[in-house]
C-alpha positions in Angstrom: 0.4 -0.3 0.1 1.6 3.5 -0.5 2.1 5.9 1.3 -1.2 8.5 0.1 -3.8 5.9 0.3 -1.8 4.7 3.7 -2.7 8.5 5.4 -5.7 8.5 3.8 -7.1 5.6 5.8 -5.1 7.1 9.1 -7.2 10.5 8.2 -10.5 8.4 8.1 -9.8 6.5 11.3 -8.9 10.4 13.0 -11.4 11.4 15.5 -13.2 14.7 15.5 -13.4 14.7 19.1 -10.6 13.2 21.1 -10.3 13.5 24.8 -8.6 16.2 26.9 -7.4 16.6 30.5 -10.2 18.7 32.9 -10.5 19.9 36.4 -12.9 18.6 38.1 -15.1 21.5 39.4 -18.0 19.7 41.5 -19.7 16.1 42.0 -23.3 15.3 41.8 -22.9 11.9 43.4 -26.5 10.9 43.3 -26.9 11.9 39.4 -23.5 10.9 39.1 -21.8 13.5 37.4 -19.9 16.3 37.4 -18.6 19.6 36.2 -15.1 20.0 35.0 -13.0 22.9 33.4 -10.7 22.1 30.6 -8.8 26.1 30.6 -11.6 27.3 28.4 -14.3 25.7 28.7 -16.8 24.5 31.6 -18.7 21.2 30.7 -21.6 20.2 32.6 -22.7 16.8 32.9 -20.0 15.1 32.5 -20.6 11.3 33.2 -18.8 9.6 35.9 -20.3 5.9 33.9 -20.2 4.9 30.6 -23.9 3.7 31.3 -26.3 4.8 34.1 -28.4 2.5 34.6 -32.3 3.1 36.1 -32.8 -0.7 36.9 -30.5 0.0 40.3 -27.4 -1.5 39.2 -24.6 1.6 39.4 -20.6 1.3 39.6 -19.1 5.0 40.4 -15.5 6.2 41.0 -15.7 9.6 41.9 -13.4 12.2 41.6 -11.6 14.7 44.1 -12.7 18.1 43.0 -10.0 19.8 42.1 -8.5 17.1 40.9 -8.2 16.0 37.0 -9.4 13.7 34.7 -9.3 12.5 31.3 -12.7 12.7 29.7 -13.7 11.7 26.2 -17.4 11.9 24.0 -19.6 9.1 23.5 -19.5 8.4 19.7 -17.5 12.0 18.7 -20.4 14.1 20.4 -19.8 16.6 22.8 -23.0 16.5 24.8 -22.4 12.8 25.8 -18.8 13.3 27.9 -18.1 11.0 30.5 -14.9 10.7 32.8 -12.6 7.9 31.4 -9.8 8.3 33.7 -9.3 9.9 37.3 -6.1 11.3 38.9 -7.4 12.0 42.2 -10.8 9.6 43.8 -12.7 11.0 46.7 -15.2 7.7 46.9 -16.6 4.0 45.3 -19.9 3.1 45.1 -21.2 -0.1 43.8 -24.4 -1.2 43.9 -26.2 -4.0 42.7 -30.2 -4.4 43.4 -30.9 -4.4 47.0 -26.7 -4.7 47.8 -24.3 -1.9 47.8 -20.5 -1.4 48.3 -18.9 1.9 49.3 -16.4 3.3 49.9 -14.7 6.5 51.1 -12.1 8.2 54.2 -14.9 7.8 56.7 -15.0 4.5 56.1 -16.5 1.2 54.5 -20.0 0.0 53.8 -21.3 -3.2 53.1 -24.9 -2.9 52.8 -27.5 -5.5 51.6 -31.3 -4.9 51.5 -31.4 -2.4 55.4 -29.0 -4.7 56.7 -25.0 -2.7 57.4 -21.9 -5.3 58.1 -21.7 -2.7 60.7 -24.6 -3.6 62.9 -24.6 -7.1 62.7 -21.1 -6.9 64.1 -22.2 -4.3 66.9 -25.0 -6.0 67.8 -22.8 -9.5 67.5 -20.6 -8.1 70.0 -23.0 -6.3 71.8 -24.4 -10.2 73.0 -21.4 -10.9 73.3 -20.3 -8.4 76.3 -23.7 -9.8 78.3 -22.9 -13.8 77.8 -24.0 -15.9 81.2 -22.7 -19.3 81.3 -23.4 -21.9 83.7 -20.8 -23.7 86.1 -20.3 -26.4 88.3 -20.4 -23.5 90.8 -23.7 -21.8 89.1 -24.4 -19.3 86.5 -21.1 -16.5 85.4 -22.1 -12.8 86.6 -19.3 -11.2 84.6 -17.9 -11.5 81.4 -14.2 -11.0 82.7 -12.7 -9.6 79.2 -15.6 -6.9 78.3 -13.0 -4.4 78.4 -11.8 -6.1 75.3 -15.6 -7.0 72.9 -16.3 -3.1 73.4 -12.7 -1.8 72.1 -13.5 -4.6 69.6 -16.9 -3.0 68.9 -15.3 0.5 69.4 -13.0 -0.1 66.5 -15.7 -2.3 64.0 -17.6 1.6 64.2 -14.3 3.5 63.1 -13.6 1.1 60.4 -17.3 0.9 59.2 -20.3 3.0 58.3 -23.9 2.4 58.5 -24.7 4.7 55.4 
């Protein structure tokens, strides 16, 4: 194939609108969008996921305001932009129907329907703290290592989130 034909094919494949670097101005987590600025134009409603499904399934990485992202158009349409790459992540959110996993600086959320891992762990440790056993000399009245279970419960409360 001669050089002129190769160049012609290369021009046909070339995108009219390419990926660009932009600074994150704001993030709307409930809508899964952000506003970005590329030193010339501010773009609103930039999707944080290539698709946002209405059926309860979603996956988002939320960028930190002030960080930089790579933004690309869907089918070269500047009205359908999405974030392709993040320089800094503020949080992560995955929801599949009634199950949700979220991670941010405040901790971890693991939730299924109305139950969270944090609530389960706190309930378990509180039940352990009030356990009673029957021995040959009668029932016990005090958990000797209750302070250890209380410390563990408080560590779980700091590590895990409720919402």
